[in-house]
C-alpha positions in Angstrom: 29.9 132.6 -60.1 31.7 130.6 -57.0 33.6 133.1 -54.9 37.5 131.8 -54.5 39.5 133.3 -51.7 43.7 131.9 -50.7 42.1 129.2 -48.2 38.8 127.7 -47.1 38.6 125.2 -44.6 35.2 123.0 -43.8 35.1 122.3 -40.1 33.5 118.9 -38.6 32.7 118.1 -35.1 33.9 114.7 -34.2 33.6 113.4 -31.0 35.9 110.3 -31.7 37.1 107.3 -29.5 40.8 107.3 -29.5 41.9 103.9 -31.2 44.6 101.6 -29.6 48.4 102.4 -30.4 50.3 100.7 -32.8 51.4 97.0 -31.1 49.3 96.9 -28.7 45.7 94.6 -28.7 44.0 95.3 -25.8 42.5 92.4 -23.3 39.0 92.2 -23.7 38.5 94.0 -20.2 39.9 97.0 -22.3 37.6 97.3 -25.2 35.4 100.0 -24.2 37.5 101.7 -21.6 39.0 104.6 -24.1 38.5 107.6 -23.5 36.1 109.8 -25.6 37.7 113.4 -26.3 36.3 116.5 -28.3 37.9 117.9 -31.4 37.6 118.9 -35.2 38.0 117.3 -38.1 38.8 119.7 -41.7 38.4 119.4 -44.9 40.4 121.7 -46.0 40.7 122.8 -50.0 44.2 124.6 -50.6 43.8 127.2 -53.3 46.8 126.8 -55.9 47.8 130.3 -57.0 45.6 129.9 -60.3 48.0 130.5 -62.8 45.8 128.5 -65.0 47.6 125.4 -64.6 44.4 123.2 -63.7 46.1 119.9 -64.6 48.1 120.2 -60.8 47.5 117.0 -58.7 50.5 117.0 -56.8 50.3 114.4 -53.7 52.7 113.0 -51.4 53.0 108.9 -51.4 55.6 106.8 -49.7 56.3 103.8 -52.8 56.6 100.5 -52.3 57.0 97.3 -54.5 53.3 96.0 -54.6 54.4 92.8 -55.6 54.3 91.3 -52.4 51.1 92.8 -50.4 49.6 89.8 -48.9 46.2 90.6 -47.8 43.8 88.1 -46.4 42.1 86.4 -43.5 45.9 85.5 -42.1 46.7 88.7 -41.4 49.4 91.4 -43.8 52.7 89.7 -43.9 54.7 92.4 -43.0 56.1 94.0 -39.6 55.2 97.6 -38.7 58.4 99.5 -38.8 60.4 97.1 -40.1 61.3 98.6 -43.5 61.0 101.9 -45.2 58.2 102.0 -47.4 60.7 103.4 -50.2 62.0 100.0 -50.5 61.5 99.5 -53.6 61.2 95.6 -55.1 61.8 94.5 -51.7 59.6 91.4 -50.5 57.5 92.0 -47.2 58.7 90.2 -44.5 57.2 87.8 -42.3 54.4 89.3 -39.8 54.2 90.1 -36.5 50.6 89.7 -35.1 51.3 92.9 -33.0 51.2 94.8 -36.3 47.3 94.4 -35.8 45.8 97.3 -34.2 41.7 97.7 -33.1 39.9 98.5 -36.3 37.9 101.9 -36.2 34.3 102.4 -37.2 34.4 104.7 -40.0 31.8 107.2 -38.0 32.3 106.0 -34.8 34.2 104.3 -32.2 36.5 101.6 -32.5 34.9 98.1 -33.2 33.6 96.8 -30.2 35.5 93.3 -31.2 38.4 92.4 -32.7 39.3 92.2 -36.5 42.4 90.7 -36.0 43.1 87.7 -36.8 43.7 83.8 -34.9 47.4 83.0 -34.5 49.1 82.7 -38.0 52.1 80.6 -39.3 55.4 81.4 -38.4 57.4 81.1 -40.9 56.5 82.9 -44.5 58.6 81.5 -46.4 57.4 77.8 -46.0 53.4 79.1 -47.0 52.8 77.3 -50.4 51.5 78.9 -53.2 48.0 77.4 -54.0 47.2 75.0 -56.9 44.1 74.7 -57.8 42.6 71.5 -57.2 41.3 68.7 -59.9 38.3 68.9 -61.1 35.7 66.9 -63.2 33.0 69.8 -63.9 32.6 73.8 -63.4 30.6 75.2 -60.5 27.7 77.4 -61.6 26.9 80.5 -59.7 23.3 81.1 -60.7 21.2 84.4 -60.2 19.6 84.4 -57.1 16.4 85.4 -57.6 16.1 82.2 -59.7 17.1 79.6 -57.6 14.8 76.8 -56.2 13.7 75.6 -53.0 16.7 72.4 -52.9 19.5 75.2 -53.5 17.9 77.8 -50.9 17.8 74.6 -48.0 21.7 74.1 -48.4 22.9 77.4 -49.3 20.8 77.9 -45.8 22.7 74.6 -44.2 26.1 75.7 -45.3 25.9 79.4 -43.8 24.3 77.6 -40.6 26.9 75.1 -39.8 29.6 77.9 -40.9 27.9 80.2 -38.1 28.0 77.1 -35.3 31.9 77.3 -35.4 31.2 80.8 -34.2 30.2 79.3 -30.9 32.6 75.9 -31.0 35.9 77.4 -32.3 35.9 81.0 -31.9 39.3 81.0 -33.8 38.4 79.0 -36.6 39.4 80.9 -39.9 36.2 79.1 -41.6 34.1 80.5 -38.9 31.5 83.0 -40.2 32.7 86.0 -38.1 36.6 85.1 -39.0 35.4 85.4 -42.5 33.5 88.6 -42.5 36.7 89.9 -40.3 38.6 89.8 -43.3 37.1 92.9 -44.7 36.6 94.6 -40.9 40.4 94.4 -40.8 41.4 95.1 -44.3 39.3 98.1 -44.8 39.1 99.5 -41.7 42.5 100.8 -40.4 43.6 97.6 -38.5 46.8 96.9 -40.4 49.5 99.4 -40.7 52.9 99.1 -42.6 55.3 102.0 -40.9 52.4 103.8 -39.8 50.7 103.8 -43.3 46.8 102.3 -43.4 46.6 99.0 -45.9 43.5 99.1 -47.9 42.0 96.9 -50.7 39.7 99.2 -51.7 39.5 102.6 -54.6 42.3 101.1 -56.4 43.8 97.8 -58.7 43.5 95.4 -56.3 39.6 95.7 -55.9 38.6 93.1 -58.3 41.3 90.3 -57.5 40.8 90.6 -53.7 37.4 89.9 -53.5 37.8 87.3 -56.1 40.2 85.2 -54.4 38.1 85.8 -51.4 34.7 84.7 -52.6 36.5 81.7 -54.3 37.8 80.3 -50.7 34.6 81.4 -49.2 32.6 79.4 -51.3 34.6 76.3 -51.2 34.7 76.2 -47.3 31.0 76.2 -47.6 31.1 73.1 -49.9 33.0 71.7 -47.1 30.7 72.3 -44.4 28.2 70.3 -46.1 30.1 67.9 -48.0 29.6 69.4 -51.6 32.5 70.0 -53.7 30.1 71.4 -56.7 28.3 73.9 -54.4 28.1 77.7 -55.7 27.4 80.9 -54.6 24.4 82.8 -56.2 24.9 85.8 -57.5 22.6 89.0 -57.3 22.0 90.0 -60.4 21.3 93.6 -59.9 22.0 94.5 -63.4 19.0 92.9 -64.9 15.0 94.1 -63.9 14.6 91.0 -62.9 17.4 91.2 -59.9 17.1 94.9 -59.3 15.4 93.5 -55.5 16.3 91.7 -52.4 16.9 88.2 -53.9 13.9 87.1 -51.9 15.9 83.8 -50.1 17.8 86.2 -47.4 14.0 88.1 -46.7 13.2 85.1 -44.7 12.9 85.6 -41.1 14.2 82.9 -38.8 17.0 81.6 -41.5 20.7 81.9 -41.5 20.6 84.0 -44.3 18.3 86.6 -43.1 20.1 89.7 -41.4 18.1 91.9 -39.0 20.7 94.5 -39.0 19.8 95.0 -42.8 17.9 98.4 -44.0 14.2 97.1 -43.2 13.2 99.8 -46.7 14.2 97.1 -48.9 12.4 94.2 -48.2 9.3 93.0 -49.9 10.2 93.3 -53.4 11.6 97.0 -53.1 13.0 98.3 -56.6 16.8 98.9 -55.8 18.5 102.4 -56.8 22.0 101.4 -58.4 22.9 104.7 -57.5 21.8 104.7 -53.9 23.2 107.6 -51.9 21.1 107.0 -48.6 18.2 108.9 -49.5 15.1 107.7 -51.2 14.7 109.1 -54.9 10.7 110.3 -55.3 10.2 108.5 -58.9 8.5 105.6 -60.1 9.9 102.2 -60.4 9.8 102.3 -64.1 11.8 105.2 -63.8 14.1 103.9 -61.4 14.8 100.9 -63.4 15.8 103.2 -66.5 17.9 104.3 -64.4 19.7 101.4 -63.6 20.3 100.3 -66.6 21.9 103.7 -67.7 24.1 103.6 -64.9 25.1 100.0 -66.2 25.8 101.2 -69.7 27.5 104.4 -68.7 30.1 102.0 -66.0 30.8 99.3 -68.0 30.7 100.9 -71.5 31.3 104.6 -71.5 33.4 105.1 -69.1 35.5 101.8 -69.4 37.1 101.9 -72.2 40.1 101.6 -71.1 41.8 99.3 -68.1 42.3 101.2 -65.9 39.2 102.7 -65.8 37.2 99.7 -65.1 39.9 98.2 -62.3 41.0 101.4 -60.6 44.2 103.0 -60.4 47.7 101.1 -59.2 47.8 101.1 -55.6 50.6 102.5 -53.3 50.7 101.2 -49.9 49.4 103.9 -47.9 48.2 106.3 -50.2 45.8 108.6 -49.6 44.4 109.4 -53.0 41.5 106.7 -53.8 41.0 106.3 -57.9 38.5 103.4 -58.1 37.2 102.0 -61.3 33.8 102.7 -62.2 32.3 99.7 -60.6 33.4 99.9 -57.7 32.4 103.6 -57.9 28.8 102.5 -59.0 26.9 100.3 -58.6 29.1 98.3 -55.8 29.3 101.0 -53.3 25.3 102.1 -53.7 24.1 98.5 -53.4 26.3 98.5 -50.1 24.0 101.9 -48.8 21.3 100.7 -50.3 21.0 97.5 -48.1 22.9 98.3 -44.8 21.1 100.1 -42.4 20.7 104.1 -42.2 23.1 105.7 -40.2 22.3 107.6 -37.2 18.7 105.5 -36.9 18.7 103.6 -33.5 18.2 99.5 -33.4 15.5 97.9 -31.2 18.3 97.3 -28.1 19.0 100.9 -28.2 22.2 100.4 -30.1 23.3 103.5 -32.9 23.8 102.4 -36.2 26.7 103.8 -38.4 25.5 102.1 -41.2 25.5 98.4 -40.1 25.5 95.6 -41.9 26.1 96.4 -45.6 26.0 99.9 -44.9 29.8 99.8 -43.7 33.1 98.1 -44.7 33.6 97.4 -41.1 30.1 95.3 -40.8 29.6 93.9 -44.4 30.7 90.3 -44.4 28.5 90.0 -41.6 25.5 90.3 -44.1 25.4 86.9 -45.8 23.9 89.0 -48.8 27.5 90.8 -49.2 28.8 87.5 -50.7 26.1 87.7 -53.4 26.6 90.7 -54.1 30.1 90.7 -55.1 29.4 87.6 -56.9 27.7 89.8 -59.3 30.6 92.3 -58.5 33.1 89.6 -59.7 30.8 88.7 -62.6 30.7 92.1 -64.6 34.5 91.1 -64.5 33.6 88.4 -67.4 30.9 90.4 -68.5 33.4 93.4 -69.3 36.1 91.4 -71.1 33.0 90.3 -73.3 32.3 93.5 -74.5 35.7 93.9 -76.8 38.2 96.7 -77.8 40.7 97.7 -75.5 38.8 95.9 -72.3 41.2 93.5 -71.2 43.1 92.5 -67.7 45.8 94.6 -67.1 49.5 93.8 -67.9 51.3 95.3 -65.6 53.6 93.5 -63.3 53.5 95.1 -59.9 49.2 94.1 -60.1 49.7 90.6 -61.6 52.6 89.5 -59.2 50.3 91.2 -56.5 49.9 88.4 -53.8 47.2 87.3 -50.9 46.9 84.9 -47.8 44.2 82.8 -47.3 43.3 79.8 -45.4 41.7 77.1 -47.7 38.5 74.7 -47.2 41.0 72.4 -44.7 42.6 75.4 -43.1 45.5 75.3 -44.8 47.5 78.7 -45.3 48.2 79.9 -48.9 49.5 82.6 -51.0 48.1 83.4 -53.9 48.8 85.7 -56.8 46.7 88.4 -58.8 48.2 86.8 -62.1 46.2 83.4 -60.9 42.7 84.9 -60.7 42.4 86.3 -64.2 40.3 83.5 -65.6 37.1 82.3 -63.3 37.3 78.8 -65.5 40.4 78.2 -64.6 39.4 78.6 -60.6 36.9 76.1 -61.2 33.6 78.1 -61.6 31.6 80.1 -64.1 28.3 82.2 -64.5 25.1 80.9 -65.6 24.2 83.0 -68.5 21.8 85.9 -67.7 20.6 88.8 -70.4 22.6 92.1 -70.0 20.4 94.2 -71.4 22.1 97.8 -70.2 24.6 97.0 -73.1 21.7 98.4 -75.6 20.7 101.0 -73.1 22.4 103.9 -74.4 20.9 106.6 -73.6 19.3 108.6 -76.7 17.1 110.7 -75.9 18.3 114.5 -74.9 17.3 116.8 -71.6 18.5 120.0 -74.0 17.9 120.9 -77.1 20.4 122.4 -79.4 24.3 123.1 -77.7 24.3 125.1 -74.2 25.7 128.4 -74.3 29.1 128.2 -73.0 30.0 132.1 -73.2 27.2 132.7 -70.3 28.9 130.3 -67.9 31.6 131.0 -65.8 35.3 129.2 -67.1 36.7 126.6 -65.4 39.6 128.5 -63.7 37.1 131.0 -62.2 35.0 128.1 -60.5 38.0 126.1 -58.9 39.6 125.8 -56.6 35.3 124.3 -55.2 35.2 124.7 -51.6 31.5 123.2 -51.1 28.9 121.6 -53.7 26.0 122.7 -52.1 24.0 123.3 -54.8 24.5 122.4 -59.1 27.0 124.5 -60.5 27.9 125.0 -64.0 31.0 126.1 -65.8 33.1 126.1 -69.1 35.9 123.9 -70.0 38.1 123.9 -73.0 39.0 120.6 -74.7 42.6 119.9 -75.9 41.3 118.7 -79.5 38.3 119.1 -81.2 36.6 117.2 -84.7 39.5 114.2 -84.1 39.6 111.4 -86.7 38.2 107.8 -85.5 42.1 106.8 -85.6 42.9 109.1 -83.1 40.0 108.4 -80.7 41.0 104.7 -81.1 44.2 105.6 -79.8 43.5 108.1 -77.3 40.8 108.5 -75.2 39.2 112.0 -74.2 39.2 112.5 -70.2 37.0 114.6 -67.9 39.6 114.4 -64.9 38.3 115.7 -61.1 41.8 116.4 -59.4 42.0 116.2 -55.8 38.5 115.7 -54.5 38.9 116.2 -50.7 35.6 115.1 -48.3 35.3 113.3 -44.7 35.3 109.6 -45.4 33.1 108.8 -43.0 30.0 110.4 -44.8 28.1 109.0 -47.6 29.0 110.7 -50.9 27.9 111.2 -54.6 27.7 114.1 -56.9 26.3 113.5 -60.6 28.2 115.1 -63.9 26.5 116.2 -67.1 27.4 117.8 -70.2 25.5 120.3 -72.1 23.3 121.1 -69.9 22.4 124.1 -66.9 22.2 123.9 -63.5 18.1 123.2 -63.8 18.8 119.8 -65.5 16.6 117.0 -63.7 18.4 115.0 -61.7 16.5 112.1 -61.1 16.1 111.2 -64.9 19.7 109.7 -65.6 18.5 108.0 -68.7 19.2 111.4 -71.1 22.5 111.7 -73.2 24.2 114.5 -70.7 24.5 112.0 -68.0 28.1 111.4 -67.9 28.5 109.6 -64.6 28.7 109.8 -61.1 31.2 109.8 -58.1 29.9 107.7 -54.5 31.8 106.9 -51.3 30.9 104.4 -48.9 32.3 105.2 -44.9 35.6 104.1 -45.2 39.1 103.9 -43.8 41.6 104.9 -46.2 43.7 107.7 -44.6 47.4 108.7 -43.6 48.1 110.7 -40.7 46.9 108.7 -37.8 43.3 107.7 -36.3 42.3 111.3 -36.3 42.4 111.9 -39.7 39.5 111.4 -41.8 40.1 113.7 -44.9 39.5 111.6 -48.3 41.6 112.8 -51.3 40.3 111.2 -54.7 40.5 111.4 -58.5 37.7 111.1 -60.5 37.8 110.5 -64.3 35.2 110.3 -66.9 36.0 109.1 -70.5 33.9 111.6 -72.6 34.4 110.5 -76.1 31.5 108.2 -76.8 29.1 110.9 -75.1 30.6 113.9 -76.9 29.6 111.8 -80.2 26.1 111.2 -79.1 25.4 114.9 -77.9 27.1 116.7 -81.0 29.9 118.0 -79.2 32.9 116.9 -81.4 33.7 119.7 -83.2 33.3 122.3 -80.2 36.5 123.6 -78.6 34.6 124.4 -75.2 31.6 122.2 -73.9 29.4 123.2 -70.9 29.5 121.0 -67.4 27.0 120.4 -64.3 27.8 119.3 -61.2 24.8 118.1 -59.1 25.5 117.1 -55.6 23.4 114.2 -54.2 24.5 113.3 -51.0 27.8 115.3 -48.6 27.9 118.2 -51.1 28.5 120.5 -48.4 31.7 119.1 -47.2 33.3 118.2 -50.8 36.1 120.3 -52.1 37.6 119.7 -55.4 40.9 121.3 -56.9 40.5 121.4 -60.4 39.2 120.2 -63.7 40.7 119.3 -66.6 39.8 117.8 -70.2 43.2 115.9 -71.6 43.9 112.7 -73.7 45.0 109.6 -72.7 46.3 106.2 -73.8 44.3 103.6 -73.0 
């Protein structure tokens, strides 16, 4: 039984280079002149009065109308400190370029180059909304492992010409590094509004932002090789044939090769869609089986409702992360798997912070990033085809959220989420591939019968949890049992982990099982009791200044289908087991609750 005290703090040493103050962009000579200061960083789990209300998840946030959140290569169209965040339904005004400060590497110093954009248009009101150009046929994105040599040569040429712009015209918004800077600026603390960090991950902005991002990136590549039909490939990691680094990215000396990629992913190594930085000691067959199980859980079991798939609504500067299923896994683990190992050293002696794919600030510097996100985007289409209540969000705050990009002719445009819901209307589609994960519902059980919940401590005695340094089991009551099918159709039963806190510079992952004890084999995910996983990539998503690295997250698992599969529909109390995979000693969880939620 976990002990409970009135407060608990995990302290981590953090030698950190101070960030540039808001409103001042450093000169090139100042890039490495920031002093190093020793300090401590604390992840604190504040214990409640434990009066039995484990559903409390109070977080202070500043509300702002999300309909005019402007993101993209050009920068945030809002002036820092110009308007209060609580100004509801107030359009964000035109930008002051000095609102962009130096981005911070999630586990290290300031980024050694500026992610801030080149000069932008001065008048926001004169920037038109983007209109899709006329087309004669769709651009078809092919699975990367199946493309021919002619396509590979064309793709290499396009990336080569994009890279050439870096040396010829460093401030050209179509250049390779300027395109990569999109991720750097918006994911690692470069943009602040009223002291609040803008972030496009861990919320419902994730899918639409990246869809628009890839749309313009793809059109830029086509323009550079004078081929308007050119389409990006997609990394088909949801199919066993695609569960390796696509061969075209593993050819040294080509524009698609990244020398800062994790060398362990080369030569046809089978990938781990649940990667947490360490290799799983199991067979290739088991690893592929694990991958298909993760896909089924993330696309089907745990994503019956739109907000579970897309992520929760975003409030600018909100420190509470609530990503959708696919963003958590496999999106983040693929980044971890392909990025260099944090703490390792490059041949030139430079320390690795997880480059390139392994850290949001540098992810766009690896061409495979865009191939990876092509498949992430494809999952949006595939998810809607499953049926049920799987459909696009209807909230106006989501539909009217705005982003800013340059098109392939260097013309600035505003775009809205509502205009990217149908990829065919945008002019592209995906070449079909089988989706074996759809029929990969785990049927084999890891346990026999029903767990003895009376032998486990109740949730109220385990939480608040101050660290997760070993598997932890507990019992928890359900709000209702023996529900009818109509009741299940109307409300989803949700297992929710409130106020998860951890150091956002660390890799984080833990797995959740039902109806098993802490002796479960955590390397075999293809079991009916496996409910899902939480994972996080090092990133900047914070409030409270540059030295605050405490992330606060909410993690939800839909368990209606799972309870049916393991025969627990009629049980009032069930057993839950948490298995830490990475960073568990620094994870705090305030409370866990099961409730019924409308989709």
